[in-house]
Every structure is written in C-alpha cells, then in structure tokens.
C-alpha positions in Angstrom: 15.9 -2.2 33.2 18.5 -1.8 30.6 20.7 -4.9 31.0 20.9 -8.0 33.0 23.5 -10.8 33.4 23.5 -14.1 35.3 26.9 -15.3 36.1 25.7 -18.3 38.2 22.3 -20.0 38.9 22.1 -18.2 42.1 23.1 -14.6 41.3 21.6 -12.1 38.9 22.8 -8.5 38.2 20.6 -5.9 36.7 21.2 -2.3 35.7 18.6 0.4 35.1 17.9 4.0 34.3 17.3 4.7 38.0 21.1 4.9 38.2 21.5 1.8 40.1 23.1 -1.6 39.7 21.3 -4.3 41.7 22.1 -7.9 42.6 19.5 -10.6 43.4 20.3 -13.9 45.1 18.2 -17.1 45.1 16.7 -17.9 48.3 14.8 -21.1 47.2 14.0 -22.9 43.9 11.5 -20.2 42.7 12.5 -17.2 44.8 15.0 -14.4 44.4 15.5 -11.5 46.7 17.3 -8.2 46.2 20.8 -8.5 47.7 22.6 -5.3 47.2 22.4 -1.8 45.5 25.4 -0.3 43.9 25.2 3.4 43.7 28.1 4.8 41.9 27.0 6.1 38.6 25.6 9.7 38.2 23.4 9.0 35.3 21.5 6.0 33.6 23.4 2.6 33.8 23.0 0.9 30.3 25.3 -2.0 30.4 26.7 -4.7 32.6 29.0 -7.7 32.4 30.6 -10.1 34.9 34.3 -11.2 35.4 34.3 -14.8 36.5 35.9 -15.8 39.9 39.5 -16.2 40.2 42.2 -16.5 42.8 42.4 -12.7 43.1 38.7 -12.2 43.1 37.0 -15.4 44.4 33.6 -13.9 44.1 34.1 -12.4 40.6 33.7 -8.7 39.7 30.6 -6.8 38.2 31.3 -4.4 35.5 28.8 -1.6 34.6 28.6 1.2 32.2 26.5 4.2 31.8 25.6 7.6 30.4 28.2 9.2 32.7 30.8 7.8 30.3 32.4 5.8 33.0 32.9 2.1 33.6 32.7 1.0 37.1 34.1 -2.5 38.5 32.5 -3.7 41.6 33.2 -6.3 44.2 29.8 -8.2 44.4 30.0 -8.3 48.3 30.7 -4.7 48.7 28.4 -2.0 47.3 30.1 0.9 49.1 32.2 2.1 46.2 33.8 0.8 43.0 37.1 -1.1 43.1 38.1 0.6 39.8 36.6 3.3 37.7 37.6 3.2 34.1 37.6 6.8 32.2 38.3 7.1 28.6 34.9 7.2 26.6 33.4 10.6 25.7 29.8 9.3 25.6 27.4 6.8 26.9 28.9 3.4 27.6 26.1 1.3 26.1 27.6 -2.1 25.8 30.0 -4.3 27.8 31.7 -7.7 27.4 34.1 -9.3 30.0 36.0 -12.7 30.3 37.3 -14.7 33.0 40.8 -13.2 32.7 39.5 -9.7 33.5 39.7 -8.5 29.8 36.8 -5.9 29.1 35.6 -4.6 25.8 33.4 -1.6 26.0 31.3 0.2 23.2 30.0 3.7 23.3 27.9 6.3 21.6 31.3 8.0 20.9 31.6 5.5 17.9 34.6 3.8 19.5 35.0 0.6 21.3 37.9 0.1 23.8 39.8 -3.0 24.8 40.9 -2.9 28.5 43.7 -4.9 30.1 44.7 -4.6 33.7 42.2 -1.7 34.0 44.0 0.3 31.1 43.2 1.0 27.5 44.9 -1.5 25.4 43.3 -0.6 22.1 40.8 1.9 20.8 38.8 0.6 18.0 37.8 3.3 15.5 36.1 3.0 12.1 32.3 2.9 12.8 30.5 6.0 11.7 27.9 5.8 14.4 27.4 4.4 17.9 28.6 0.9 18.9 25.7 -0.9 20.5 27.1 -4.3 21.0 30.5 -5.9 21.7 31.9 -9.4 22.3 35.3 -11.1 22.1 36.0 -14.5 20.3 38.4 -15.3 23.0 40.0 -18.5 21.3 40.4 -16.5 18.2 41.7 -13.2 19.7 39.1 -11.2 17.8 36.7 -8.6 19.0 33.4 -8.1 17.3 31.4 -4.9 17.3 27.9 -4.0 16.3 27.1 -0.4 15.2 24.2 1.8 14.5 25.8 2.3 11.0 24.1 -1.1 10.2 27.6 -2.9 10.0 29.4 -5.5 12.2 33.2 -5.1 12.4 35.8 -7.8 13.3 39.2 -6.4 15.0 42.5 -8.2 15.8 45.2 -6.6 17.7 43.3 -3.2 17.6 43.1 -3.3 13.8 40.0 -3.8 11.7 40.2 -7.1 9.8 36.5 -7.2 8.3 33.4 -5.4 7.9 30.1 -7.3 7.9 26.9 -6.2 6.1 23.7 -7.9 6.4 21.6 -6.1 8.6 19.1 -3.4 7.2 19.1 -1.2 10.1 21.0 -0.6 13.4 22.7 -3.5 14.8 21.7 -3.6 18.5 23.4 -6.5 20.1 25.9 -9.6 19.9 26.2 -12.9 21.6 28.5 -15.7 21.4 27.1 -19.0 20.0 29.6 -21.9 21.1 30.6 -24.1 18.4 29.3 -21.8 15.6 30.5 -18.3 16.0 28.1 -15.5 17.1 24.6 -14.0 16.7 23.5 -10.4 16.0 20.3 -8.5 16.2 18.9 -5.2 15.3 16.3 -2.6 14.5 15.4 -4.4 11.3 13.8 -7.2 13.5 16.2 -9.8 12.3 18.4 -12.3 14.3 21.4 -13.4 12.2 23.7 -16.3 13.2 27.5 -16.0 11.7 30.4 -18.3 11.9 33.7 -17.4 13.4 34.7 -16.0 10.0 32.0 -13.6 9.9 30.1 -15.4 7.2 26.1 -15.6 7.5 24.9 -19.1 8.6 21.1 -18.6 9.2 18.6 -15.7 9.8 15.8 -16.1 12.2 12.5 -14.3 11.4 9.9 -13.9 13.9 10.2 -10.5 15.7 7.8 -7.9 14.5 9.6 -4.7 15.7 13.1 -3.8 16.9 15.3 -6.7 18.7 17.5 -5.3 21.4 19.3 -8.0 23.2 20.4 -11.7 22.8 21.5 -14.5 25.0 22.6 -18.2 24.0 23.2 -21.5 25.8 26.0 -24.1 25.2 23.2 -26.2 23.7 22.8 -23.8 20.8 19.6 -22.3 22.0 19.2 -18.6 21.3 17.0 -16.1 23.1 16.1 -12.6 21.7 14.1 -9.8 23.3 12.7 -6.8 21.7 10.2 -4.1 21.2 7.3 -6.5 20.4 6.9 -7.4 24.0 8.4 -10.8 23.7 11.4 -12.9 24.4 11.7 -15.6 21.8 13.3 -18.9 22.1 15.1 -20.4 19.1 16.0 -23.9 18.7 17.7 -25.2 15.4 16.5 -22.1 13.7 12.9 -22.4 14.6 11.1 -20.1 17.1 9.8 -22.7 19.6 8.3 -20.0 22.0 7.3 -16.5 22.4 7.1 -15.3 25.9 4.9 -12.3 26.0 5.7 -9.6 28.6 3.3 -6.9 30.1 5.6 -4.0 29.2 6.1 -2.0 26.0 9.8 -2.9 25.5 11.8 -6.1 26.7 15.3 -4.3 26.8 17.2 -7.2 27.7 17.6 -11.0 28.2 20.3 -13.4 29.6 20.7 -17.0 30.3 21.5 -18.7 33.5 23.7 -21.7 33.3 20.9 -24.0 34.3 19.0 -23.0 31.3 16.5 -20.6 32.7 16.4 -17.1 31.2 16.1 -13.7 32.9 14.7 -10.5 31.2 14.5 -6.8 32.0 11.8 -4.7 30.8 10.7 -0.9 30.3 8.3 -1.3 33.2 11.3 -1.8 35.7 10.8 -5.4 36.3 13.3 -8.3 36.2 11.6 -11.7 35.4 13.0 -15.2 35.4 11.6 -18.0 33.3 12.2 -21.8 33.6 11.2 -25.0 31.9 11.8 -26.9 35.1 8.6 -27.7 37.1 10.4 -27.6 40.4 11.4 -24.0 39.8 8.0 -22.6 38.5 6.4 -19.7 40.4 3.5 -20.5 42.5 -0.2 -20.3 41.2 -0.7 -16.9 42.5 2.3 -15.4 40.9 1.5 -17.0 37.5 -2.1 -15.8 37.7 -1.0 -12.3 38.4 1.5 -12.6 35.4 -1.3 -13.6 33.2 -3.6 -10.8 34.3 -0.9 -8.3 33.8 -0.4 -9.4 30.3 -4.1 -9.5 29.6 -4.5 -6.0 30.8 -1.6 -4.7 28.7 -2.3 -2.2 26.0 -1.1 -3.0 22.6 -0.4 -0.1 20.1 -2.4 -0.6 17.0 0.9 -0.3 14.9 1.9 -3.7 16.2 -1.1 -5.4 14.7 -2.0 -3.6 11.6 -5.0 -1.4 10.7 -8.2 -3.5 10.9 -11.7 -2.1 11.3 -13.3 -3.0 14.7 -16.6 -3.6 13.1 -15.0 -6.3 10.8 -13.5 -8.3 13.9 -15.3 -11.6 15.2 -16.7 -11.7 18.6 -15.5 -14.3 21.3 -16.7 -17.1 18.9 -13.6 -16.3 16.8 -11.7 -18.2 19.6 -13.7 -21.5 19.1 -11.4 -22.4 16.1 -7.6 -23.4 16.9 -4.8 -21.2 15.7 -3.2 -21.9 12.3 0.2 -22.2 14.0 1.9 -21.9 17.3 2.0 -18.3 18.6 -0.7 -17.2 16.2 -2.3 -14.1 17.1 -6.1 -13.4 16.7 -8.0 -10.1 17.7 -11.6 -10.3 18.6 -14.2 -7.8 19.6 -15.7 -7.8 23.0 -18.2 -4.9 23.2 -16.1 -1.8 22.4 -12.9 -3.3 23.3 -10.4 -5.1 20.8 -8.5 -8.0 22.6 -5.5 -9.8 21.2 -5.2 -13.6 21.9 -2.1 -15.9 21.2 -2.6 -19.6 20.5 -0.5 -22.2 22.2 0.0 -25.6 20.4 1.3 -27.1 23.6 -1.7 -26.2 25.6 -4.1 -26.2 22.7 -5.7 -23.1 24.0 -5.8 -19.3 23.4 -4.5 -16.9 26.0 -5.4 -13.1 26.1 -2.1 -11.0 25.8 -3.6 -7.5 25.8 -6.1 -4.9 24.6 -5.4 -3.0 21.5 -5.3 0.7 22.1 -5.6 3.6 19.5 -8.9 2.4 18.4 -7.8 0.0 15.5 -8.9 1.4 12.2 -10.7 4.4 13.7 -8.0 7.0 12.8 -8.0 8.8 16.0 -6.3 12.1 16.1 -3.9 13.7 18.7 -3.4 17.2 19.6 0.0 18.9 19.5 0.6 22.7 19.7 -3.2 23.0 19.1 -3.1 21.0 15.7 -4.5 17.6 15.1 -2.1 14.8 14.1 -2.4 11.0 13.2 0.6 10.6 15.5 2.6 12.3 18.0 6.0 10.3 18.7 8.2 10.6 21.6 11.8 10.7 20.3 14.6 9.7 22.8 17.6 11.8 21.5 19.9 11.1 24.4 20.3 9.5 27.8 19.2 12.1 30.4 17.6 14.4 27.9 13.7 14.5 28.0 12.0 12.9 25.0 11.0 15.4 22.0 7.7 15.5 20.4 7.4 14.6 16.8 4.0 15.2 15.2 3.1 13.3 11.9 0.2 13.0 9.6 0.1 9.8 7.3 -0.5 12.0 4.3 3.2 13.5 4.9 6.3 12.5 3.5 8.4 11.0 6.4 11.6 12.5 5.3 10.0 16.0 5.2 8.7 15.4 8.8 12.1 14.2 10.0 13.8 17.1 8.4 11.4 19.5 10.0 12.0 17.8 13.3 15.8 18.0 13.0 15.6 21.7 11.9 13.4 22.5 14.9 15.5 21.0 17.6 18.7 21.7 16.0 19.8 18.1 15.7 22.6 16.7 13.5 21.8 15.9 9.9 23.2 12.4 10.3 19.9 11.4 12.1 17.6 12.0 9.2 17.5 8.5 7.8 16.9 7.0 11.4 14.1 9.4 12.2 12.5 8.9 9.0 12.8 5.2 9.3 11.3 5.3 12.9 8.3 7.3 11.5 7.8 4.8 8.6 8.0 1.6 10.9 5.7 3.2 13.5 3.0 5.2 11.7 -0.4 3.6 11.6 -1.5 2.5 8.1 -4.4 4.7 7.6 -6.4 4.2 4.4 -5.8 6.7 1.8 -7.5 4.9 -1.2 -6.2 2.1 -3.2 -2.4 1.8 -2.6 -0.1 -0.6 -4.6 1.9 -2.7 -2.0 3.9 -4.9 -4.2 4.8 -5.1 -8.0 3.9 -1.6 -9.4 3.6 -3.2 -12.8 1.0 -5.9 -11.9 -0.7 -4.5 -8.8 0.2 -7.9 -7.1 0.8 -8.2 -3.4 4.3 -8.3 -1.9 5.6 -12.0 -1.6 7.0 -13.3 1.7 9.4 -16.2 1.3 7.5 -19.4 2.4 4.1 -17.9 1.9 3.0 -19.6 -1.2 4.3 -22.8 0.1 2.5 -22.6 3.3 -0.7 -21.4 1.9 -1.0 -23.1 -1.3 -2.9 -26.4 -1.8 -0.7 -29.2 -3.4 -2.8 -29.0 -6.5 -1.0 -29.6 -9.7 2.4 -28.1 -10.4 2.3 -25.1 -12.9 5.8 -24.0 -13.7 4.5 -20.7 -15.6 3.2 -19.6 -12.0 0.4 -17.2 -11.7 1.2 -14.1 -13.8 -2.4 -13.3 -14.9 -3.2 -9.6 -15.1 -4.1 -8.0 -11.7 -5.8 -4.8 -10.9 -3.5 -1.7 -11.3 -3.2 1.2 -8.6 -5.8 3.8 -8.8 -3.5 6.6 -9.5 -0.5 6.7 -11.6 2.9 6.4 -10.1 6.2 7.7 -11.4 8.4 4.7 -12.0 11.5 6.1 -13.5 14.4 5.6 -12.4 13.4 2.2 -11.1 16.3 1.1 -8.8 14.6 -2.0 -7.3 14.8 -5.4 -8.9 11.6 -7.3 -9.1 12.4 -10.9 -8.4 10.5 -14.1 -9.0 9.8 -15.4 -5.6 6.4 -17.1 -5.9 6.4 -20.9 -5.7 4.2 -23.8 -4.7 6.9 -25.8 -3.1 4.7 -28.8 -2.2 3.8 -29.2 -5.8 7.2 -28.9 -7.1 8.4 -31.5 -4.7 5.5 -33.8 -5.8 6.4 -33.4 -9.5 10.0 -34.2 -9.0 9.2 -37.3 -7.0 6.8 -38.2 -9.8 9.3 -37.7 -12.5 11.9 -39.6 -10.5 9.5 -42.5 -10.2 9.1 -42.6 -13.9 12.9 -42.7 -14.3 13.5 -45.3 -11.9 15.0 -47.9 -14.5 16.9 -45.2 -16.4 20.0 -45.2 -14.3 19.6 -41.4 -13.8 16.9 -41.4 -10.8 17.7 -39.9 -7.5 18.7 -42.3 -4.8 17.8 -42.1 -1.1 20.5 -39.8 0.0 19.6 -37.5 -2.8 16.1 -37.5 -1.9 16.9 -36.6 1.5 18.8 -33.6 0.2 15.7 -32.8 -1.8 13.7 -32.8 1.4 16.2 -30.6 3.2 16.1 -28.0 0.3 12.4 -27.8 0.1 12.4 -27.1 3.8 15.1 -24.4 3.5 13.4 -22.7 0.8 10.2 -22.7 3.0 11.8 -20.8 5.6 14.7 -19.2 4.0 17.3 -16.9 5.5 17.5 -13.0 5.0 21.2 -13.4 4.0 22.4 -15.9 1.4 24.3 -18.9 2.6 26.2 -21.6 1.0 24.2 -24.7 -0.1 26.6 -26.9 -2.2 24.5 -30.1 -1.6 21.4 -28.5 -2.9 23.2 -27.2 -5.9 24.8 -30.6 -6.6 21.4 -32.2 -6.6 19.9 -29.8 -9.1 22.8 -29.8 -11.3 22.5 -33.6 -11.6 18.9 -33.4 -12.5 19.8 -30.6 -15.2 22.7 -32.6 -16.5 21.3 -36.1 -16.7 17.5 -36.0 -16.9 15.6 -35.7 -20.4 15.0 -32.0 -21.3 11.2 -32.3 -20.8 11.7 -33.4 -17.1 14.1 -30.7 -16.0 11.9 -27.8 -15.5 11.0 -28.5 -11.7 14.7 -28.5 -11.0 15.2 -25.2 -12.8 12.4 -23.8 -10.7 14.0 -24.7 -7.5 17.3 -23.3 -8.8 15.8 -20.0 -9.6 14.5 -19.9 -5.9 17.9 -21.1 -4.6 19.5 -18.2 -6.2 17.6 -15.9 -4.1 18.8 -17.3 -0.7 22.2 -19.1 -1.5 25.7 -17.9 -2.9 26.2 -21.4 -4.5 24.5 -20.9 -7.8 26.3 -17.4 -8.4 29.7 -19.2 -7.5 29.3 -21.7 -10.3 31.2 -20.7 -13.2 29.3 -20.3 -16.6 25.9 -21.5 -15.1 23.8 -19.1 -16.8 25.6 -19.6 -20.2 25.3 -23.4 -19.9 21.6 -23.3 -18.9 20.6 -20.8 -21.6 22.2 -23.0 -24.3 20.5 -26.2 -22.9 17.1 -24.3 -22.8 17.0 -22.4 -26.0 14.4 -24.6 -27.9 12.2 -25.3 -24.8 9.9 -22.5 -23.8 9.1 -23.5 -20.3 12.9 -24.0 -19.5 13.8 -20.7 -21.2 11.2 -18.9 -19.2 12.6 -20.3 -16.0 16.2 -19.6 -16.9 15.0 -15.9 -17.5 13.6 -15.8 -13.9 16.8 -17.3 -12.6 18.9 -14.4 -14.3 16.4 -11.9 -12.7 16.9 -13.6 -9.3 20.6 -13.6 -9.6 20.2 -9.8 -9.4 19.1 -9.9 -5.8 22.5 -10.7 -4.3 25.8 -9.3 -4.6 27.6 -12.3 -6.1 24.6 -12.9 -8.3 24.8 -9.4 -9.7 28.6 -9.8 -10.5 27.8 -13.2 -12.4 24.7 -11.7 -14.3 26.9 -8.8 -15.4 29.8 -10.8 -16.5 27.3 -12.8 -18.7 25.2 -9.8 -19.7 26.0 -9.9 -23.3 25.4 -13.5 -23.9 22.3 -13.5 -21.8 20.6 -10.6 -23.6 21.7 -12.2 -27.0 19.4 -15.2 -26.1 16.7 -12.8 -24.8 16.3 -10.8 -28.0 15.8 -14.0 -30.1 12.8 -13.7 -32.6 11.5 -17.0 -31.2 10.9 -15.3 -27.8 9.0 -12.2 -29.1 6.9 -14.2 -31.8 5.7 -16.7 -29.1 2.4 -16.3 -27.9 3.4 -17.3 -24.3 2.9 -14.1 -22.1 4.9 -15.7 -19.1 7.9 -16.3 -21.2 7.9 -12.7 -22.6 7.2 -11.3 -19.1 10.2 -13.1 -17.7 12.4 -12.0 -20.4 11.3 -8.3 -20.4 12.1 -8.5 -16.6 15.5 -9.5 -17.5 16.0 -6.4 -19.5 14.5 -4.4 -16.6 17.0 -6.0 -14.1 20.1 -5.3 -16.2 18.8 -1.7 -16.6 18.8 -1.3 -12.8 22.4 -2.5 -12.6 23.4 -0.3 -15.6 21.8 2.7 -13.5 24.9 2.3 -11.3 27.3 2.0 -14.3 27.0 5.4 -16.3 30.2 4.5 -18.1 28.6 1.6 -19.9 27.4 3.7 -22.7 28.1 1.1 -25.6 25.9 -1.4 -24.1 23.3 1.2 -23.1 23.1 2.3 -26.6 22.8 -1.4 -28.0 19.9 -2.2 -25.8 18.1 1.1 -26.5 17.9 -0.2 -30.2 16.8 -3.8 -29.2 14.1 -2.5 -26.8 12.8 -0.1 -29.4 12.5 -2.9 -32.0 10.8 -5.3 -29.6 8.4 -2.4 -28.6 7.4 -1.9 -32.0 5.4 -5.0 -32.0 4.8 -6.0 -28.4 1.3 -5.0 -27.2 0.8 -6.8 -23.8 0.5 -4.3 -21.1 2.6 -5.9 -18.4 5.3 -6.9 -20.9 5.2 -3.3 -22.3 5.6 -1.7 -18.8 8.8 -3.6 -17.9 10.2 -3.1 -21.3 9.5 0.6 -21.1 11.0 0.8 -17.5 14.3 -0.7 -18.8 14.3 1.8 -21.6 13.6 4.7 -19.2 16.4 3.6 -16.9 18.9 3.5 -19.7 17.8 6.9 -20.9 17.8 8.3 -17.4 21.4 7.2 -16.7 23.2 7.5 -20.0 23.1 10.8 -21.9 24.3 8.7 -25.0 21.4 6.5 -24.8 19.2 9.5 -24.7 20.5 10.6 -28.0 20.2 7.3 -29.6 16.4 7.1 -28.4 15.8 10.1 -30.5 17.7 8.5 -33.5 15.6 5.2 -33.1 12.4 7.2 -32.9 11.6 6.0 -29.2 9.1 8.7 -28.6 6.9 7.5 -31.6 7.2 3.9 -30.7 6.2 4.7 -27.0 3.1 6.8 -28.2 2.1 3.9 -30.5 2.4 1.4 -27.7 0.2 3.5 -25.4 -2.3 4.5 -28.0 -2.6 0.8 -29.1 -4.3 0.0 -25.7 -8.2 -0.8 -26.2 -10.3 2.2 -25.9 -12.0 0.6 -22.9 -8.9 1.0 -20.8 -8.4 4.3 -19.3 -4.9 5.4 -20.1 -4.4 7.4 -17.0 -4.5 4.2 -14.8 -2.2 2.1 -17.0 1.2 1.4 -15.7 2.8 2.2 -19.0 1.1 5.5 -19.0 3.2 6.6 -15.9 6.3 5.2 -17.6 5.4 7.1 -20.7 4.9 10.3 -18.9 8.4 9.8 -17.2 10.1 9.0 -20.6 8.4 12.2 -21.9 10.2 14.1 -19.2 13.4 12.9 -20.4 
C-alpha cells in the first residue's frame, strides 16, 4: 500500500502496487469494510489525494497517480471509469496534493512538478535535478513546495522558484502542512524537520532509525511519521510520544483522520487504523492477533546492530524496566534472539519481533556461486524486477556501487544513492579495531544530548574529558582532512548546577539572574539536551548568556561560555552577533579557562554556514590570539588542544579557498614555529593536520614549507615520541606519512 488519505472520519482511500484504488467505509465505531475498487491505472498506483466536497461534486473527488504517468480523477461513488485523466508527466507520478477548490499539484520521477487548474496544466515547475517525491501548496500564501531526491526543498510562486531550502542529508521523501507553523518534511536521512512559512527551520525531530517515507499532521500540531523502521511515530511539541510498531518491513504511508485517529499502509498490503478513543478500539481478538503478528515478525539485524548472540541476556533481562519509553532490548531465548520494546504507560515489555540474519554470526549468502555478506534487492523502477547487488563488508561501497551500475547499464547519477544504500544497510561485521570518532583521540562519536543524559551530575569540569585515549590499531591517511572536529561533549546538568550556584553567590550584587531569566536558562538546557539537526534562532538564550558574560565577574563567566559554545552548534544567533568572537577573545585573553572555551567556540562556529562566514571574517584576529606565547608555554593540555583544533578548523576552510595564498603561507610559518617545541601527541596531530591541509591546497604553502624546514620539524616531532610508543600506531605518524607524500 503506497499511499492513503482520509477525507472524512468515515472514508479512507488507499492505493497500491496491485494497480488499484480502494475506498473503505465505516460500518461501526471500530469496523471499516471495503466499499469500491477503482481499476483505471495500468501500472502501480503510488499517490493519492482528495478534493473536498463542493456544489459541483457533493461527494468530493479522488485523485490518483501512478507509474503509468497518468493522473486519474474519480467520483467516489462511481468506480466504472475516471471522470478525468490528466496526461503530461513523462514518468511515475509519485506525489499528489489537492485542495477544496480543485487545484492539484503533482510530483514525478521526471524531475518536474505540475500545477493543474480546471484539469489543465497551469504551471510546470522545473529546477530539481532528481525525482520530486513530495508536493504541497501553502494555499493562503499561494506558494507550492516541492521535495526532491536531490536532497533539497523548493518553494515556487506563479510557476517560478523563489527559494531553495537545504537541510536534509539525503532524499527528501514527503511534505505535510502544519497549521499555524508552516510545513514538515522527512527523508532518507531519518530526519523529520519542521519549517515555517518562509522556509526557515524551526525544529528537527529525531527518532526514526531508517528512511522516513510519509507524514501527516493534525490541526492540534501533532505530527505523524512512518518509515522503514516498521514504525509510525507520534510527535507532540517536538517529542516522540509513541512509536507504533508494525508487522511489516516498511510502513509506506500514514494519514490522519479529522477525529484524530491515524491510518497507515504497509508493505504487507494491509491498511491499519489506530485510535486513542476507547470506544473505537478494536476487539480483544483483533488486538491479540495484531500483537502476535508483531511478535512473529523478523527484524533485519542491520536495524539493531551487530551483537554476539552469546553476549545477550536470557529472559531475566526483561526483569528490569526500560531506561526510557520505547527502549528496545534484545534477549536470547534458546537459539532465537527476540527484540522487546518498553512502554512507560503500561510499565511492561512487549515482544516486537525476532532478529534474523543471526545477529553477530556473519552468515554468508550465495550469489552466482560466490559467497557474500549481503545480497541486496535494488528497486530501480516501478514495474521493473529488483536487481541483485552482492556486497562484502571488506569492499568499498562505491566500488561495489560502480560495478553494479556498469553491469546493469544504469545512469551514473545513481552512484551516490546506491553507495549510500549499501553503507546504511550493510551489517557491521567486525574487522578488527576501527575508529568510530575523532581519528586523533580514538574517542567515540558524540551524539547531542548523550552526555547530559548519561552523565551523573557530579562536579562541573569546564576542561571536559580530553585525556589521551587508545588510538586505532592501524594508521589511517588523514590528509586532506575536510571534516571539522567540533567540541560537542558536555555535562549539561553539571553546567546548570554551577550557574545556579554562582547566581546564588551573586544574589546581592545586582547582576544575578532573575526568575524570567532562570526560566530561559531552563529552556536553554532542555534545548541543548535534545538539539535540532538544523540551526534555529535562539535570541532569548543568547541574550541570557551575553548578560552573564558582560556583567558577571571574569572568574564566574566560564559556565556561560561553555553553554555558548554548545549553542553555536545548534543556533544561528551566536554567528549573527557582530564581533562576538573578537569581543570574547579580548575579554578572555588572561584567563586560561575562558580562552580555552572561546577557542572551542571558534571551532563550533565552523559547523554551520553562518558560523563559518563569521569565523572567516575574524580569522586574522582569532589566530593572532591563538599564536600567543602564553598559550604554548602553558602546561594546560586542554587549552593547547582547543587552540590546535582552531588551526585545524581554519585549515579545512582554507581547503576550499585556494586563492588565499598569503594567509596559508603565514600560517605555515606559525605552525612550524609551534611544532618546533610542542610534544604532546594529540596536539601535534591536529597541528600537523592543519599544516598538511595548507600544503595540500596551496602550492605556495608547499614552497614555504620547504623554506621553513617543515620536513625536519615533522621528523623531530615524530622521533621525539618515547621509544615505548610504536610509531606505526601514532596518529601523527599517519599525518607525517601524508605530508611526506606532498
């Protein structure tokens, strides 16, 4: 079932790959029965919309689109033939939107969207580089919004593009109106993002573990999303309040009934309705059958990770409650691995399926007589049989993707999509020690909110935890290093506690925070604990922090600086503040803790587009402070590591600015001077990476490196490591080898 809509509480329309459009009518509070079957499409039916009742059409009209490239318009009471057939698209019509006035917007694999008025094309919207998966119209604003596989969203007025919106990291699959706010989008990156009517991000909703295919909303502001992780998720005020697990591989679509119920369509061919109202709940027999279907469902191991069966607990693992609502726990029952989900409301575990592919057992599959870790089915087009893509985890996903495209004579434009599919779906088979985070420290990758959720309140340490960590078992080439390495770790409860403590100590000074400001502080802590994927405006939070930084004693400002460097990751407000970095550097020059936190702030600026612009604007002033002898003569490793990361961040920006030769040459000299004396391994690694980036991107910097004797300085840095350290496993050894290449 590829799409559903629910125009009234008593009518549901579904469309499917069986080439049919079906209507379902309510017979009682908890019973719907099939009413009519509309057979007018000659191929898969993939999209549906409904035109509300009017004088001309008192029952409304059903609009369906499919792989036959046509749009059919039906009278709900007459399944014999369409009232209208709209032709114009040259490929699958995969998305539809309609309003009560009879205006239709369609999106297609032909990379265009069409606006239809009076059953004729009024506008053809051209500009996306790949298929258009989602369309809506902001009727009051006369704006059409389109979502595409090219990872962008576009806004159109009178047939002309007015704005291109970026934010998703993969194909954007669906759009839905959100009354009073704007609209919502979802995509293959697993993200659900809320946008205002101007196309600016408001909030990102994180919870899905795979592709998100469909969206629905209610006038109350509730959002519903469905996807490849077998769930429909319910979102209220930015929080996932429920995950409804389905007994099918994919939940292709979701829609909301006017009464607040929701309807979903799955890859198993079923349409299901869910309700909060007790009078509409299904009978006990139906509920029991549904639970048993879920419990018997097989869950692919790539959805739960690679865990050795022998390491899992038995049924006794369910004696302890879940850590949070919808927590999933795996247990071993004999030779079977079961997945159970915790419900806070019911205070109990429920079985949601059995994990197949022998979690952690690395079972092989045969294809053309050869064993592979995976043999994927790749759907390359509606009506075309899936193609087999064999893959071993030791292969490069791009190599496997290219081989697949060449074998089947497919367009090169699909390379990134196929490689990304392989990366997301390939089981993680252990190949020895692999670094999964900072390549310089070997530290684990940080997820926003993780530290604040898991850390005990403890005492607040503004230096963080940057102690040396184990390095990867094998050297890894690090140059050029395009990725920024932000400082995301934080113990939010401890920072909060420290600010409250300091505020209490300043109660009689006239600068203490008052109740409204303390409320803003609470809001900021909550925001940072579940931060959005896309930066949003946070003027109240910024004003609060600036008050502390401008009025509190210098020795009491550091918790506010710590929150500011976190805010820079998730809000546009710090980067929009003129001369913020210069002002903070001037105020922090003589205080090591503050200077270290400002350095981390600079690095975090480089995570957002506005932040990068601000950091580049102030680059000369920032780096002047960073090369101060007081920094490099300090015995404080955390300060030096933060400053070294500033150099590395700027070097990643200069990789994209090959014309900035003068600055590159200058910083080659500065870095060489610092490296002559610096001997800490982690600090060296980041400085060497910065140096390597400059040499990689700027020929003049390479020439300057020879003049400054960089090769000899690097050799000295490497050889200065204690003999007990194996040089082949040092992070600076890999950097050194890369620099030798240049």
